[in-house]
C-alpha positions in Angstrom: 74.7 79.1 111.7 76.2 81.6 109.2 77.7 80.1 106.1 81.5 79.8 106.2 83.2 82.5 104.2 86.5 82.5 102.3 88.5 85.6 101.8 91.7 86.2 99.8 93.4 89.2 98.3 95.5 88.8 95.1 97.8 91.7 95.9 101.6 91.9 96.0 103.1 93.3 99.2 104.1 96.9 98.9 106.9 98.2 101.2 107.6 101.9 101.0 111.2 103.1 100.4 111.2 104.8 103.8 110.2 101.5 105.5 113.0 99.7 103.7 115.5 102.4 104.6 114.5 102.2 108.3 115.3 98.5 108.4 118.8 99.3 107.3 119.5 101.5 110.4 118.1 99.0 113.0 121.5 97.5 113.8 123.6 100.7 114.2 120.8 102.5 116.2 120.6 99.5 118.6 124.4 99.5 119.0 124.6 103.2 119.7 121.7 103.1 122.1 123.3 100.2 124.0 126.5 102.3 124.5 124.6 105.4 125.5 122.5 103.5 128.1 125.7 101.9 129.5 127.1 105.4 130.1 123.9 107.2 131.2 122.0 104.4 133.0 118.2 104.6 133.5 116.8 108.1 133.5 115.8 111.0 131.2 117.8 113.0 128.6 117.2 115.4 125.8 118.0 113.9 122.4 119.2 115.8 119.4 120.3 114.3 116.0 122.4 116.2 113.5 123.1 115.0 110.0 126.5 115.7 108.5 126.4 112.8 106.1 124.8 112.0 102.7 121.9 110.1 104.4 118.7 111.7 102.8 116.9 114.1 105.1 113.7 112.1 104.8 115.3 109.1 106.5 116.2 111.1 109.7 112.8 110.8 111.4 113.1 107.0 111.1 116.6 107.0 112.5 115.5 109.2 115.4 112.5 107.0 116.1 114.6 103.9 116.2 117.1 105.6 118.6 114.2 106.6 120.9 112.7 103.1 120.9 116.1 101.5 121.6 116.9 103.9 124.3 113.5 103.5 125.9 113.9 99.7 125.9 117.1 100.2 127.9 115.5 102.5 130.5 116.4 105.9 128.9 113.4 108.2 128.3 114.0 111.0 125.7 110.8 113.0 126.2 111.8 115.2 129.1 113.0 118.7 128.1 113.5 119.6 131.8 116.3 117.0 132.1 119.8 118.2 132.7 121.2 115.3 130.7 121.6 115.5 127.0 122.4 113.0 124.2 123.8 114.8 121.1 124.0 112.4 118.1 126.0 113.4 115.0 125.7 111.3 111.8 129.0 111.8 109.9 131.0 110.0 107.2 134.2 109.9 105.2 135.0 108.2 101.8 135.2 104.7 103.4 132.5 104.6 106.1 129.9 106.3 108.2 130.6 107.2 111.8 127.8 107.9 114.3 128.9 109.8 117.4 126.9 110.3 120.5 128.0 112.9 123.1 126.4 112.0 126.5 126.3 115.0 128.8 125.6 114.6 132.5 126.0 117.8 134.4 129.6 119.0 133.8 130.8 115.6 132.5 130.7 114.5 128.8 131.4 111.0 127.5 131.5 109.8 123.9 130.0 106.7 122.2 130.5 105.9 118.6 129.4 103.3 116.0 131.0 102.5 112.6 128.4 102.0 109.9 128.9 100.6 106.4 128.8 103.4 103.9 126.5 101.4 101.7 124.4 99.1 103.9 123.6 95.8 102.3 119.9 95.0 102.0 118.5 91.7 103.0 118.3 89.1 100.3 115.1 89.5 98.3 112.5 86.8 98.5 110.1 86.1 95.8 106.8 87.7 96.8 103.3 87.0 95.7 102.1 84.5 98.4 98.4 85.1 99.3 97.1 84.4 102.7 93.5 83.0 102.8 91.2 82.7 105.8 88.1 80.5 106.2 85.8 81.3 109.1 85.3 78.2 111.1 83.2 79.4 114.0 81.6 82.6 115.3 80.5 82.9 118.9 77.3 84.8 118.0 76.2 81.9 115.8 76.2 79.3 118.5 73.2 78.3 120.7 74.9 79.2 123.9 76.4 82.7 123.8 78.5 83.4 126.9 80.6 86.4 125.7 83.6 84.9 127.5 87.0 85.4 126.1 88.1 82.7 123.7 91.6 81.5 124.3 92.1 78.8 121.7 90.4 76.4 119.3 91.1 73.0 117.8 89.3 70.7 115.3 89.6 67.0 116.1 88.2 64.0 114.2 85.1 64.2 116.3 84.5 67.9 117.1 85.5 71.5 117.2 86.8 72.3 120.7 86.7 75.9 121.9 88.6 76.8 125.0 87.1 79.8 126.9 88.4 81.5 130.0 86.4 79.3 132.4 84.8 76.7 130.2 85.4 74.3 127.3 82.8 74.0 124.6 82.5 70.9 122.4 80.7 71.4 119.0 79.7 68.8 116.5 79.1 69.3 112.8 75.5 69.4 111.5 74.1 70.2 108.1 73.7 73.8 109.3 77.3 74.1 110.6 78.8 73.6 114.0 76.4 73.1 116.9 77.3 73.2 120.5 77.1 69.7 122.0 78.4 70.0 125.5 80.1 72.4 127.8 82.5 71.6 130.6 83.8 73.8 133.5 87.5 74.5 133.8 88.0 73.9 137.5 90.6 76.5 138.4 92.4 75.9 141.7 94.1 79.3 141.9 93.8 82.9 140.8 95.4 83.8 137.5 96.5 87.0 135.7 93.9 89.3 134.2 95.1 88.4 130.7 94.6 84.6 130.7 96.2 82.5 128.0 95.5 79.0 126.9 96.2 76.4 124.3 94.8 73.1 122.9 96.8 70.1 121.8 95.4 67.1 119.9 95.5 63.6 121.6 97.4 60.8 119.9 94.1 59.2 118.7 93.1 62.3 116.9 89.7 62.5 118.7 90.6 63.8 122.2 92.5 66.8 123.3 94.5 68.4 126.2 93.7 71.9 127.3 96.3 74.1 129.0 95.6 77.3 130.9 97.0 79.1 133.9 97.6 76.5 136.6 95.2 74.0 135.1 95.3 71.1 132.7 92.2 69.4 131.2 92.1 66.1 129.3 89.2 65.5 126.9 88.4 62.0 125.6 85.8 60.8 123.1 84.1 57.4 122.9 82.2 57.0 119.6 79.0 55.1 119.6 79.0 51.7 117.8 79.6 52.2 114.0 79.7 56.0 114.3 82.8 58.0 114.9 81.2 61.4 114.6 78.5 62.7 116.9 76.3 60.5 119.1 79.4 59.6 121.1 80.3 60.3 124.7 82.6 63.1 125.8 84.3 63.3 129.1 86.6 66.1 130.4 88.7 65.9 133.5 90.7 68.9 134.9 93.3 69.1 137.6 95.8 71.6 139.0 99.1 71.5 137.1 102.4 73.3 136.7 103.6 71.0 133.9 105.1 72.6 130.9 102.9 73.3 127.8 103.8 71.8 124.4 104.6 74.7 122.1 105.7 72.9 118.9 104.5 69.8 117.1 107.7 67.8 116.7 106.7 65.3 114.1 105.7 68.1 111.7 109.2 69.6 111.6 111.6 66.8 110.6 114.3 66.2 113.1 112.8 68.1 115.9 111.5 67.1 119.3 108.4 68.6 120.8 109.3 71.7 122.8 107.6 72.3 126.1 107.7 75.5 128.1 106.8 76.5 131.7 104.0 79.1 131.9 103.9 81.8 134.5 100.4 81.4 135.9 100.4 84.8 137.7 101.4 86.6 134.5 100.7 86.1 130.8 104.0 84.7 129.4 106.4 81.8 129.6 109.2 81.8 132.1 112.0 81.1 129.6 112.6 77.5 130.9 111.9 75.0 128.2 112.5 71.3 127.7 114.5 69.9 126.1 117.0 72.6 126.8 118.1 74.5 123.7 121.6 74.9 125.2 121.2 78.6 125.9 119.4 80.6 128.5 116.2 82.2 127.3 114.5 85.4 128.7 110.7 85.2 129.4 108.8 85.1 126.2 105.3 85.2 124.7 105.6 82.7 121.8 107.9 80.4 119.9 108.0 78.4 116.7 110.3 75.7 115.3 111.8 76.3 111.9 113.9 74.2 109.6 117.5 75.5 109.6 119.2 75.1 106.2 122.7 75.5 107.4 122.6 72.6 109.9 119.9 70.5 108.3 118.1 70.5 111.6 115.9 73.1 113.2 116.0 76.3 115.1 113.7 78.0 117.6 112.3 81.4 117.0 111.4 83.2 120.3 109.4 86.4 120.8 110.6 87.8 124.1 108.6 90.0 126.5 111.2 92.7 125.9 110.0 93.0 122.3 113.1 91.3 120.8 112.6 88.4 118.4 115.6 86.0 118.5 116.5 82.6 117.1 118.5 79.9 118.7 121.5 79.0 116.5 123.8 76.4 118.0 124.4 77.5 121.6 123.8 81.1 120.9 120.8 83.6 120.6 120.8 85.7 117.4 118.6 88.8 117.1 116.3 88.9 114.1 116.0 92.2 112.3 112.9 93.5 110.6 110.5 92.5 113.4 109.7 95.9 115.1 106.1 95.8 114.0 105.5 92.2 115.1 102.8 91.4 117.6 103.4 89.1 120.6 101.9 86.0 118.9 103.2 84.2 115.8 103.0 80.7 114.4 104.8 78.7 111.7 103.1 77.4 108.6 104.6 74.7 106.3 103.0 75.9 103.1 105.4 74.5 100.5 105.7 78.0 99.0 109.0 79.8 98.8 111.4 78.3 101.2 108.7 75.9 102.4 108.1 77.5 105.8 106.8 80.9 106.8 106.0 82.8 110.0 102.5 84.2 110.3 102.5 87.4 112.4 99.9 89.8 113.6 100.7 93.5 114.0 102.0 95.2 117.1 99.7 97.1 119.4 96.0 96.6 120.1 94.5 97.2 116.7 90.8 97.2 116.2 91.2 95.7 112.8 94.3 93.5 112.8 96.2 92.1 109.8 98.3 89.0 109.3 101.4 88.9 107.2 103.7 86.0 106.2 107.5 86.3 106.7 110.5 84.3 105.8 114.0 84.3 107.4 116.6 83.8 104.6 119.2 84.9 107.1 118.8 86.9 110.3 116.3 89.4 108.9 112.6 88.9 108.5 111.4 89.5 104.9 107.7 90.0 104.1 106.5 87.5 101.5 102.7 88.1 101.5 100.2 90.8 101.2 98.4 91.7 104.5 95.3 89.7 105.3 92.6 91.7 107.0 91.2 89.8 110.0 88.1 92.0 110.8 89.1 92.3 114.5 91.9 91.9 117.0 94.0 88.7 116.7 94.3 87.4 120.3 95.8 84.0 119.5 97.7 82.1 116.8 98.6 78.4 116.8 99.8 75.9 114.2 97.1 73.4 113.2 98.0 69.7 113.6 98.3 69.4 109.8 101.2 71.9 109.9 99.9 73.5 106.7 97.5 76.0 108.3 97.2 78.2 111.4 94.3 78.7 113.8 93.5 82.4 114.5 91.3 83.6 117.3 89.8 87.0 116.5 88.0 89.3 118.9 85.5 91.2 116.8 83.8 92.9 119.8 83.6 92.6 123.6 81.2 89.6 123.3 81.9 88.3 119.8 84.8 86.0 119.0 85.6 84.3 115.7 87.9 81.3 114.9 89.5 81.3 111.5 91.7 78.8 109.6 94.5 80.6 107.7 96.3 78.9 104.8 98.7 80.1 102.1 98.3 80.1 98.3 101.5 79.9 96.4 102.1 82.3 93.5 
């Protein structure tokens, strides 16, 4: 077993001026794209952007990119030069405000959409930076005695073992002087076909020893009976699986004061949750990939942060959904961490896309805009899963280093 390694980078996050500027234009580009899509409907159109304002020329590519992304999300493709439709956007201003105008041309018909933009956009509140994310490698699939090369879906450390959920099996490992050693392996008895991109999660049992594993259409309960006078190793493990459509527990209620555990129904034929959760948040949710419970200072309670399959990150505030700005480069998975740094709670997020060498960053939400509060943490592979550890102060990260090599890391935060 390779020795556990600890990594940390004492670097302050650096955000380029262009990246900061781009975040200022997210709201007006989204509003203008929504109006254009309502006029044009799904289809193709040529997009041109003319600047008659004092917006610096170097910011125009970012504005155009945001417009293209927002239009594409609403079914309007801007890549086809052969299209007879055209969208001519003009960025103008007067002494009081900026006015963005879009002329939408369909054949012989022209309609106009416009958005008023603050002349001096107000930046999000600055959050003290300097938090450092640190990872400790807990387990590597190439270091175990039984190498299957199967995708790893989730991991959990209990009082008795390290539990690793693979696509079709559950491995139970016990700690030895040389590190984790595989003790037993149990089959996940699937009763139905699932999607190609299988997901799964592990939740600790109330006794701290056992666990419940959730994967598409199947639920498995693992229990541990320690031998007399010995609670670690030398005990007896049993795992029982059965077909189930019960909702999965997505948040650990006792960790966030004043919140109940949130459960969500998983779409076994796809790779996301249906949007139906219990208890009801009082608002209809679109299908989503992940969610986290965060303290909400304004109410003294909590709020849910939801990462939808449409790429939008939203939070539940009262009986309404509020879009969170500054999340365009977020991946589909995130997890909360109660570090005690800054505001006390952060969101750990991997990057968007299928990066060969992924990075984690920590964000805070002082309002409705995500603000980076940590330097990036290199993960040495693609992050395929993030989940809050039972202690609430760390996050489990599953990292695919190669086609047959997976790693499990514990990620914590060091306060400045």
